[in-house]
SERO-4910 file (N, C-alpha, C, O; in steps of 0.05 Angstrom, whole numbers):
BEGIN
 pado doro    nc1    nc2    nc3   cac1   cac2   cac3    cc1    cc2    cc3    oc1    oc2    oc3
  Met    A   -652   -756   -126   -635   -772   -143   -620   -793   -126   -610   -787   -104
  Leu    A   -618   -817   -137   -603   -839   -124   -577   -842   -138   -576   -846   -162
  Glu    A   -555   -841   -123   -528   -845   -134   -515   -868   -121   -512   -869    -97
  Leu    A   -507   -887   -138   -491   -910   -129   -464   -907   -138   -459   -906   -162
  Asp    A   -444   -904   -119   -417   -896   -126   -398   -919   -117   -392   -923    -94
  Ser    A   -389   -934   -137   -367   -954   -133   -375   -975   -112   -359   -981    -94
  Ile    A   -400   -985   -113   -410  -1004    -93   -398  -1031    -98   -397  -1041   -121
  Thr    A   -390  -1044    -75   -382  -1072    -75   -398  -1085    -52   -399  -1074    -30
  Ser    A   -411  -1108    -58   -426  -1122    -38   -430  -1151    -46   -423  -1158    -68
  Gly    A   -442  -1167    -29   -447  -1196    -35   -455  -1210    -11   -467  -1198      7
  Tyr    A   -449  -1237    -10   -457  -1254     12   -432  -1266     24   -419  -1283     12
  Gly    A   -426  -1258     48   -401  -1267     61   -377  -1259     45   -373  -1235     38
  Asp    A   -361  -1279     39   -336  -1273     22   -341  -1272     -7   -323  -1266    -22
  Ala    A   -366  -1279    -15   -372  -1279    -45   -380  -1251    -54   -402  -1242    -46
  Arg    A   -364  -1238    -69   -370  -1212    -80   -387  -1215   -104   -380  -1228   -123
  Val    A   -411  -1203   -103   -430  -1206   -127   -430  -1179   -142   -428  -1178   -166
  Ile    A   -433  -1157   -127   -432  -1130   -139   -404  -1119   -136   -392  -1119   -114
  Gln    A   -393  -1110   -159   -365  -1103   -159   -361  -1075   -172   -365  -1071   -196
  Asp    A   -354  -1056   -153   -347  -1029   -162   -369  -1018   -180   -362  -1006   -201
  Phe    A   -393  -1020   -173   -417  -1012   -189   -423   -983   -184   -426   -975   -161
  Ser    A   -425   -968   -206   -434   -940   -204   -455   -935   -224   -454   -944   -247
  Cys    A   -477   -921   -215   -500   -915   -232   -516   -893   -218   -514   -890   -194
  Thr    A   -531   -878   -234   -549   -857   -223   -577   -862   -233   -581   -867   -256
  Ala    A   -597   -860   -215   -625   -859   -222   -633   -830   -218   -636   -820   -196
  Glu    A   -637   -817   -241   -643   -788   -241   -671   -783   -229   -689   -798   -233
  Ala    A   -673   -760   -216   -698   -753   -204   -720   -750   -223   -717   -737   -244
  Gly    A   -744   -762   -217   -767   -760   -233   -766   -778   -258   -783   -775   -276
  Arg    A   -747   -796   -260   -745   -812   -283   -746   -842   -276   -742   -849   -252
  Ile    A   -752   -860   -295   -754   -887   -290   -729   -900   -303   -725   -899   -327
  Thr    A   -713   -913   -286   -689   -927   -296   -693   -957   -293   -700   -966   -272
  Ala    A   -689   -971   -315   -691  -1000   -315   -663  -1012   -314   -645  -1005   -329
  Leu    A   -660  -1030   -295   -634  -1045   -293   -638  -1073   -305   -655  -1088   -295
  Met    A   -623  -1079   -326   -628  -1104   -342   -602  -1119   -342   -580  -1109   -341
  Gly    A   -606  -1146   -344   -583  -1165   -347   -593  -1193   -346   -616  -1197   -339
  Arg    A   -577  -1212   -353   -585  -1240   -350   -589  -1248   -322   -583  -1233   -303
  Asn    A   -600  -1271   -318   -604  -1283   -291   -576  -1288   -279   -557  -1297   -292
  Gly    A   -574  -1282   -253   -550  -1287   -238   -529  -1265   -241   -505  -1270   -234
  Met    A   -536  -1242   -252   -516  -1221   -256   -515  -1201   -233   -498  -1183   -234
  Gly    A   -532  -1204   -213   -530  -1187   -190   -552  -1166   -187   -549  -1148   -170
  Lys    A   -573  -1167   -203   -593  -1146   -202   -607  -1145   -175   -609  -1124   -163
  Thr    A   -617  -1168   -166   -631  -1169   -140   -612  -1162   -117   -619  -1148    -99
  Thr    A   -588  -1172   -119   -568  -1167    -98   -563  -1135    -96   -559  -1125    -74
  Leu    A   -563  -1123   -119   -559  -1094   -119   -581  -1080   -104   -576  -1063    -88
  Leu    A   -606  -1087   -110   -629  -1075    -97   -629  -1079    -67   -635  -1062    -51
  Lys    A   -621  -1104    -59   -620  -1110    -31   -598  -1094    -16   -600  -1087      7
  Thr    A   -576  -1089    -32   -556  -1073    -20   -564  -1044    -17   -559  -1032      4
  Val    A   -578  -1034    -37   -588  -1006    -35   -607  -1003    -11   -607   -983      3
  Met    A   -624  -1023     -8   -644  -1023     15   -632  -1028     41   -645  -1024     62
  Gly    A   -607  -1038     42   -595  -1044     67   -598  -1072     78   -591  -1078    101
  Leu    A   -610  -1090     61   -614  -1117     69   -589  -1135     65   -587  -1157     76
  Leu    A   -570  -1124     51   -543  -1136     49   -522  -1114     56   -526  -1091     49
  Pro    A   -501  -1122     68   -480  -1101     76   -464  -1093     52   -460  -1109     34
  Ile    A   -457  -1068     52   -439  -1057     31   -411  -1060     40   -405  -1054     64
  Thr    A   -392  -1069     22   -364  -1072     30   -349  -1046     25   -332  -1039     41
  Ser    A   -356  -1033      3   -343  -1008     -3   -362   -991    -21   -380  -1002    -33
  Gly    A   -356   -966    -23   -372   -948    -40   -392   -932    -24   -393   -933      0
  Gln    A   -408   -917    -38   -428   -900    -26   -456   -903    -39   -459   -907    -63
  Ile    A   -477   -900    -22   -505   -898    -33   -515   -871    -24   -517   -866      0
  Leu    A   -522   -854    -43   -530   -828    -36   -559   -823    -47   -565   -829    -70
  Leu    A   -575   -812    -29   -602   -804    -36   -604   -773    -33   -602   -762    -11
  Asp    A   -607   -759    -55   -606   -729    -54   -581   -720    -39   -582   -701    -23
  Ser    A   -559   -733    -45   -532   -726    -35   -527   -735     -6   -506   -731      5
  Ala    A   -548   -746      7   -544   -755     35   -537   -785     34   -551   -801     22
  Pro    A   -515   -792     48   -506   -821     48   -526   -839     64   -536   -831     85
  Leu    A   -530   -862     53   -548   -882     65   -534   -906     75   -546   -921     90
  Glu    A   -510   -911     68   -498   -937     71   -494   -946    100   -492   -970    105
  Arg    A   -495   -927    118   -492   -935    147   -520   -938    161   -522   -945    184
  Leu    A   -541   -933    146   -568   -935    158   -579   -963    156   -574   -977    137
  Asn    A   -596   -970    176   -612   -995    174   -634   -992    154   -641   -970    146
  Pro    A   -645  -1015    146   -667  -1014    126   -689   -996    133   -698   -980    116
  His    A   -699   -997    159   -723   -980    165   -715   -950    165   -732   -932    161
  Glu    A   -690   -944    171   -681   -917    170   -679   -907    140   -686   -884    134
  Arg    A   -671   -925    123   -670   -917     95   -698   -913     84   -703   -895     68
  Ser    A   -717   -930     93   -745   -925     86   -754   -897     94   -767   -884     79
  Arg    A   -748   -890    118   -756   -863    128   -743   -840    114   -752   -817    115
  Gln    A   -720   -846    101   -706   -826     86   -718   -823     57   -712   -804     43
  Gly    A   -735   -843     50   -748   -840     24   -745   -863      4   -751   -860    -19
  Leu    A   -735   -886     14   -733   -910     -4   -759   -927      1   -767   -933     23
  Gly    A   -771   -934    -22   -793   -953    -21   -785   -978    -36   -772   -976    -57
  Tyr    A   -792  -1002    -26   -781  -1026    -37   -803  -1047    -42   -819  -1053    -24
  Val    A   -805  -1057    -66   -824  -1080    -72   -806  -1103    -79   -796  -1103   -102
  Pro    A   -803  -1123    -62   -784  -1145    -68   -795  -1164    -88   -819  -1165    -93
  Gln    A   -777  -1179    -99   -785  -1202   -116   -802  -1220   -101   -795  -1228    -79
  Gly    A   -824  -1229   -112   -843  -1246    -97   -864  -1233    -81   -882  -1245    -69
  Arg    A   -862  -1205    -81   -883  -1188    -69   -883  -1188    -38   -882  -1166    -26
  Glu    A   -885  -1211    -25   -884  -1213      3   -904  -1197     18   -899  -1184     39
  Val    A   -929  -1198      7   -952  -1186     23   -959  -1204     46   -951  -1227     46
  Phe    A   -972  -1194     65   -982  -1209     89  -1007  -1223     80  -1028  -1211     79
  Glu    A  -1005  -1249     74  -1027  -1263     61  -1051  -1267     80  -1073  -1269     70
  Asn    A  -1047  -1268    105  -1069  -1273    124  -1083  -1247    133  -1102  -1247    149
  Phe    A  -1071  -1224    124  -1082  -1199    130  -1099  -1187    106  -1094  -1194     83
  Thr    A  -1118  -1171    113  -1134  -1159     92  -1118  -1138     77  -1096  -1131     86
  Val    A  -1130  -1128     55  -1118  -1106     41  -1115  -1082     59  -1093  -1070     60
  Ala    A  -1136  -1075     74  -1135  -1052     93  -1113  -1056    114  -1099  -1037    120
  Glu    A  -1111  -1080    125  -1090  -1085    144  -1062  -1083    133  -1044  -1073    147
  Asn    A  -1058  -1093    109  -1032  -1091     95  -1023  -1062     92  -1000  -1054     97
  Leu    A  -1042  -1045     83  -1037  -1018     79  -1032  -1002    105  -1015   -984    107
  Arg    A  -1048  -1009    125  -1045   -995    151  -1018  -1002    163  -1005   -985    176
  Leu    A  -1010  -1027    160   -984  -1036    171   -961  -1021    157   -941  -1013    171
  Ala    A   -963  -1017    132   -941  -1002    117   -940   -973    128   -918   -963    131
  Ala    A   -963   -961    133   -963   -933    143   -952   -933    172   -937   -915    179
  Leu    A   -960   -954    188   -950   -955    215   -920   -958    217   -908   -947    235
  Gly    A   -909   -971    197   -879   -974    196   -864   -949    190   -840   -947    194
  Ser    A   -879   -928    179   -866   -903    173   -878   -880    189   -864   -869    206
  Ser    A   -903   -875    183   -918   -854    199   -947   -857    194   -955   -859    171
  Leu    A   -963   -857    215   -992   -859    212  -1002   -836    196  -1025   -838    186
  Asp    A   -988   -814    195   -996   -791    178  -1000   -799    149  -1016   -787    134
  His    A   -985   -820    142   -987   -829    115  -1014   -842    107  -1019   -847     83
  Leu    A  -1030   -848    127  -1057   -858    121  -1074   -839    106  -1094   -847     94
  Asp    A  -1067   -813    106  -1082   -794     89  -1075   -798     60  -1087   -785     43
  Met    A  -1057   -816     53  -1052   -824     26  -1073   -843     15  -1074   -848     -9
  Leu    A  -1088   -855     33  -1107   -877     23  -1126   -869      1  -1130   -885    -17
  Pro    A  -1138   -845      2  -1155   -837    -21  -1140   -836    -47  -1151   -844    -68
  Gln    A  -1115   -827    -47  -1099   -827    -72  -1093   -856    -80  -1094   -862   -104
  Ile    A  -1086   -873    -61  -1080   -900    -66  -1104   -914    -81  -1101   -928   -101
  Tyr    A  -1128   -909    -69  -1152   -921    -81  -1159   -910   -108  -1172   -923   -124
  Asp    A  -1152   -884   -113  -1156   -873   -139  -1138   -885   -159  -1146   -889   -182
  Trp    A  -1113   -890   -152  -1093   -903   -170  -1101   -932   -175  -1098   -942   -197
  Phe    A  -1110   -946   -153  -1114   -975   -155  -1142   -982   -144  -1144   -991   -121
  Pro    A  -1163   -976   -160  -1191   -980   -149  -1197  -1008   -139  -1214  -1011   -121
  Ile    A  -1183  -1028   -150  -1189  -1056   -140  -1184  -1059   -111  -1196  -1075    -97
  Leu    A  -1165  -1043   -100  -1159  -1045    -72  -1182  -1034    -55  -1189  -1046    -34
  Lys    A  -1194  -1013    -63  -1217  -1003    -48  -1240  -1023    -50  -1254  -1026    -30
  Glu    A  -1244  -1035    -72  -1266  -1054    -76  -1262  -1078    -58  -1282  -1090    -50
  Arg    A  -1237  -1085    -50  -1232  -1110    -36  -1217  -1105    -10  -1201  -1122     -1
  Leu    A  -1224  -1083      3  -1210  -1075     27  -1210  -1097     49  -1191  -1100     64
  Asp    A  -1232  -1112     51  -1234  -1132     72  -1227  -1160     63  -1232  -1179     78
  Gln    A  -1216  -1163     39  -1207  -1189     29  -1179  -1194     37  -1162  -1176     36
  Lys    A  -1174  -1220     45  -1147  -1227     53  -1129  -1227     27  -1137  -1235      6
  Ala    A  -1104  -1217     31  -1086  -1215      9  -1079  -1242     -4  -1074  -1244    -28
  Gly    A  -1079  -1263     13  -1072  -1290      3  -1092  -1301    -17  -1085  -1320    -31
  Thr    A  -1116  -1289    -18  -1136  -1298    -38  -1133  -1284    -64  -1148  -1289    -83
  Phe    A  -1115  -1265    -66  -1112  -1250    -91  -1095  -1266   -110  -1080  -1283   -103
  Ser    A  -1099  -1259   -136  -1082  -1269   -157  -1053  -1256   -154  -1049  -1237   -139
  Gly    A  -1035  -1267   -170  -1008  -1256   -168  -1007  -1227   -177   -993  -1211   -165
  Gly    A  -1023  -1220   -197  -1023  -1192   -206  -1035  -1173   -185  -1025  -1151   -181
  Gln    A  -1057  -1183   -173  -1070  -1166   -152  -1052  -1163   -128  -1051  -1142   -116
  Gln    A  -1037  -1184   -121  -1018  -1181    -99   -996  -1161   -106   -986  -1146    -89
  Gln    A   -987  -1162   -131   -967  -1142   -139   -977  -1114   -137   -963  -1096   -128
  Ile    A  -1002  -1109   -145  -1014  -1083   -142  -1014  -1074   -112  -1008  -1051   -105
  Leu    A  -1021  -1093    -95  -1022  -1088    -66   -993  -1082    -56   -989  -1064    -40
  Ala    A   -974  -1097    -65   -946  -1093    -56   -936  -1065    -65   -922  -1051    -50
  Ile    A   -943  -1056    -89   -935  -1031    -99   -949  -1008    -82   -937   -988    -75
  Ala    A   -975  -1012    -78   -991   -993    -62   -979   -991    -33   -977   -969    -22
  Arg    A   -971  -1013    -22   -959  -1013      4   -934   -997      6   -928   -984     26
  Ala    A   -918   -998    -15   -893   -981    -17   -900   -952    -21   -887   -935    -10
  Leu    A   -921   -947    -38   -926   -919    -45   -939   -904    -21   -936   -880    -19
  Ile    A   -953   -918     -3   -966   -904     18   -946   -891     36   -954   -873     52
  Thr    A   -921   -898     36   -900   -886     53   -889   -861     39   -870   -849     49
  Arg    A   -900   -852     17   -890   -829      2   -860   -830     -4   -846   -811      4
  Pro    A   -851   -851    -18   -823   -852    -23   -813   -832    -44   -829   -823    -60
  Lys    A   -788   -825    -42   -776   -809    -63   -766   -828    -86   -767   -821   -109
  Ile    A   -757   -851    -78   -747   -871    -97   -762   -897    -93   -763   -906    -70
  Leu    A   -773   -909   -113   -787   -935   -112   -768   -956   -125   -761   -953   -148
  Leu    A   -761   -977   -109   -745   -998   -119   -763  -1022   -125   -776  -1033   -107
  Leu    A   -764  -1030   -150   -781  -1052   -159   -765  -1076   -169   -750  -1073   -188
  Asp    A   -768  -1098   -157   -752  -1122   -165   -771  -1142   -179   -788  -1154   -167
  Glu    A   -767  -1145   -205   -781  -1164   -222   -811  -1163   -218   -823  -1184   -212
  Pro    A   -823  -1141   -221   -852  -1139   -215   -871  -1155   -233   -894  -1159   -226
  Thr    A   -861  -1164   -257   -877  -1180   -275   -878  -1210   -271   -893  -1224   -283
  Glu    A   -860  -1218   -252   -857  -1247   -247   -884  -1260   -241   -897  -1253   -221
  Gly    A   -892  -1280   -257   -916  -1296   -252   -942  -1280   -256   -962  -1288   -245
  Ile    A   -942  -1260   -272   -965  -1243   -277   -973  -1244   -307   -956  -1244   -324
  Gln    A   -999  -1246   -312  -1008  -1247   -340  -1003  -1221   -354  -1002  -1200   -341
  Pro    A   -998  -1222   -380   -989  -1198   -396  -1007  -1175   -394   -998  -1153   -393
  Ser    A  -1034  -1179   -394  -1052  -1156   -393  -1049  -1140   -367  -1051  -1116   -368
  Ile    A  -1045  -1154   -345  -1042  -1140   -319  -1014  -1127   -318  -1011  -1105   -307
  Val    A   -994  -1140   -331   -967  -1128   -333   -969  -1100   -346   -958  -1080   -337
  Arg    A   -985  -1099   -369   -987  -1074   -382  -1002  -1053   -366   -994  -1030   -367
  Asp    A  -1023  -1062   -352  -1038  -1043   -335  -1020  -1031   -313  -1020  -1007   -308
  Ile    A  -1004  -1048   -301   -987  -1039   -279   -965  -1020   -291   -959   -999   -278
  Ser    A   -955  -1026   -315   -934  -1009   -327   -944   -982   -332   -931   -962   -326
  Leu    A   -969   -980   -345   -980   -956   -351   -987   -938   -327   -984   -914   -327
  Gln    A   -997   -952   -306  -1004   -938   -282   -980   -927   -267   -981   -904   -258
  Leu    A   -959   -942   -266   -935   -933   -253   -923   -909   -269   -912   -890   -258
  Ser    A   -925   -911   -295   -915   -888   -312   -930   -864   -305   -918   -842   -301
  Arg    A   -957   -866   -303   -973   -842   -297   -967   -831   -269   -966   -807   -265
  Ile    A   -964   -850   -250   -957   -840   -223   -931   -825   -222   -929   -804   -211
  Ala    A   -910   -836   -235   -885   -823   -237   -887   -795   -250   -875   -776   -240
  Lys    A   -902   -793   -271   -906   -767   -283   -921   -747   -266   -914   -724   -265
  Glu    A   -942   -757   -251   -958   -740   -235   -944   -730   -211   -949   -708   -202
  Thr    A   -928   -747   -199   -916   -742   -172   -886   -735   -173   -875   -724   -153
  Gly    A   -873   -740   -195   -844   -736   -195   -829   -760   -182   -805   -757   -176
  Leu    A   -842   -782   -178   -830   -805   -166   -808   -815   -183   -811   -817   -207
  Thr    A   -784   -823   -171   -762   -836   -184   -765   -865   -181   -771   -874   -159
  Ile    A   -762   -881   -202   -765   -910   -201   -740   -924   -211   -730   -917   -233
  Leu    A   -729   -942   -195   -708   -960   -204   -721   -988   -206   -730  -1000   -187
  Leu    A   -721   -998   -231   -736  -1022   -237   -717  -1044   -247   -703  -1040   -267
  Val    A   -718  -1067   -233   -704  -1090   -243   -723  -1107   -258   -744  -1116   -247
  Glu    A   -718  -1112   -283   -737  -1126   -300   -725  -1138   -325   -707  -1126   -337
  Gln    A   -735  -1162   -333   -727  -1173   -358   -748  -1174   -379   -743  -1181   -402
  Asn    A   -771  -1165   -371   -794  -1164   -390   -790  -1139   -408   -795  -1117   -399
  Val    A   -782  -1144   -433   -775  -1122   -450   -798  -1104   -456   -795  -1079   -457
  Asp    A   -822  -1115   -459   -846  -1099   -464   -851  -1080   -441   -857  -1056   -446
  Met    A   -849  -1089   -416   -853  -1071   -393   -832  -1048   -393   -838  -1025   -389
  Val    A   -807  -1056   -398   -786  -1036   -397   -791  -1015   -419   -787   -991   -415
  Lys    A   -800  -1023   -443   -804  -1004   -465   -829   -987   -460   -831   -965   -470
  Thr    A   -848   -998   -444   -871   -982   -436   -865   -961   -416   -876   -939   -417
  Met    A   -847   -967   -397   -842   -951   -374   -818   -934   -374   -818   -910   -367
  Ala    A   -795   -946   -383   -769   -934   -376   -762   -910   -392   -770   -906   -415
  Asp    A   -747   -892   -378   -734   -869   -392   -705   -876   -398   -695   -868   -419
  Asp    A   -693   -890   -379   -664   -898   -381   -661   -927   -377   -677   -939   -362
  Ile    A   -641   -940   -389   -636   -968   -385   -606   -971   -378   -589   -961   -392
  Ala    A   -601   -985   -356   -574   -991   -347   -569  -1022   -350   -588  -1037   -344
  Phe    A   -546  -1030   -358   -542  -1059   -362   -519  -1068   -343   -498  -1056   -341
  Ile    A   -525  -1090   -329   -507  -1102   -310   -498  -1129   -320   -514  -1144   -330
  Glu    A   -473  -1136   -316   -462  -1162   -323   -440  -1169   -303   -421  -1154   -298
  Asn    A   -443  -1193   -291   -425  -1203   -270   -420  -1182   -248   -398  -1177   -239
  Gly    A   -442  -1169   -240   -440  -1151   -219   -429  -1123   -225   -425  -1106   -208
  Lys    A   -423  -1119   -251   -411  -1093   -259   -430  -1077   -277   -444  -1089   -294
  Met    A   -428  -1051   -274   -443  -1034   -292   -429  -1033   -319   -405  -1027   -321
  Met    A   -444  -1038   -340   -432  -1040   -366   -439  -1017   -384   -420  -1004   -394
  Glu    A   -464  -1011   -388   -472   -988   -404   -499   -977   -394   -515   -991   -382
  Lys    A   -503   -952   -400   -529   -938   -394   -536   -922   -418   -520   -908   -430
  Cys    A   -562   -923   -425   -572   -907   -449   -600   -898   -444   -615   -907   -427
  Leu    A   -608   -879   -460   -637   -872   -461   -652   -895   -476   -641   -910   -492
  Leu    A   -678   -896   -469   -694   -918   -483   -692   -915   -513   -689   -935   -527
  Glu    A   -693   -891   -523   -693   -888   -552   -666   -892   -565   -663   -892   -590
  Asp    A   -645   -897   -549   -619   -902   -559   -610   -931   -557   -585   -936   -556
  Leu    A   -628   -949   -556   -621   -977   -554   -606   -988   -578   -592  -1007   -576
  Gly    A   -609   -974   -600   -595   -983   -624   -611   -998   -643   -633  -1007   -636
  Pro    A   -603  -1001   -668   -618  -1016   -688   -623  -1045   -679   -604  -1059   -670
  Asp    A   -647  -1053   -682   -655  -1081   -675   -649  -1088   -646   -643  -1110   -639
  Asp    A   -652  -1067   -628   -646  -1072   -600   -620  -1085   -594   -619  -1105   -579
  Ala    A   -599  -1075   -606   -573  -1088   -604   -563  -1091   -576   -553  -1112   -569
  Leu    A   -567  -1071   -559   -558  -1073   -531   -573  -1094   -515   -562  -1108   -498
  Leu    A   -600  -1096   -521   -615  -1117   -508   -605  -1145   -515   -602  -1163   -498
  His    A   -599  -1149   -540   -589  -1175   -549   -562  -1180   -536   -556  -1203   -529
  Arg    A   -545  -1160   -533   -518  -1163   -523   -519  -1172   -493   -503  -1189   -485
  Tyr    A   -537  -1160   -478   -536  -1164   -449   -559  -1184   -439   -558  -1192   -416
  Leu    A   -577  -1191   -456   -599  -1209   -447   -598  -1235   -461   -608  -1255   -450
  Ser    A   -586  -1237   -484   -586  -1263   -499   -567  -1283   -486   -547  -1275   -474
  Ile    A   -574  -1308   -488   -557  -1330   -477   -537  -1337   -497   -521  -1355   -492
***
């Protein structure tokens, strides 16, 4: 379980996340939603250690993470797929996956058969450079690269950005299956309502860097009232 307790963070003197508290329950998919500029990406970067925390606590299975460097947080069980994917474009699929394992433990290479079972296209294109992939294929590779480290928590930042709807649905369904099969916890930042409704168990809403409300997917309210409140312009 990931617990964010009264987190404040930002860029220099600019506070973006303010006294934010939320929980991503073990084995569940939590979607963090809000308008552009509300602090969603900043929050994930803070959790991963890419931005400093000013106050508060980040707990993974009750163990504090806020004093750890990003690579140490990864080894504690955080997997991160950043906005824009950031695969190594000049490296092949096999090289991208091997590098991810090398960054954690080469023992994780024994995850490769499972990765190929989940994402057959990667096995088919092992020797193809990632830069020749479509946006959707690169996203699949970025997700696989995070999963090969056997994370307890997968942080996903805007995974549908620039991807055609059919691939978005395929990725959503596959991630849902993986979570159910493995007990993986997912914290998803996303504005694509269809993906959230396909995947999420819980939805948390952020506004101006503050936690506003959290509900079960089925409790969104008549006519998706909460979505309109926190996503409409």
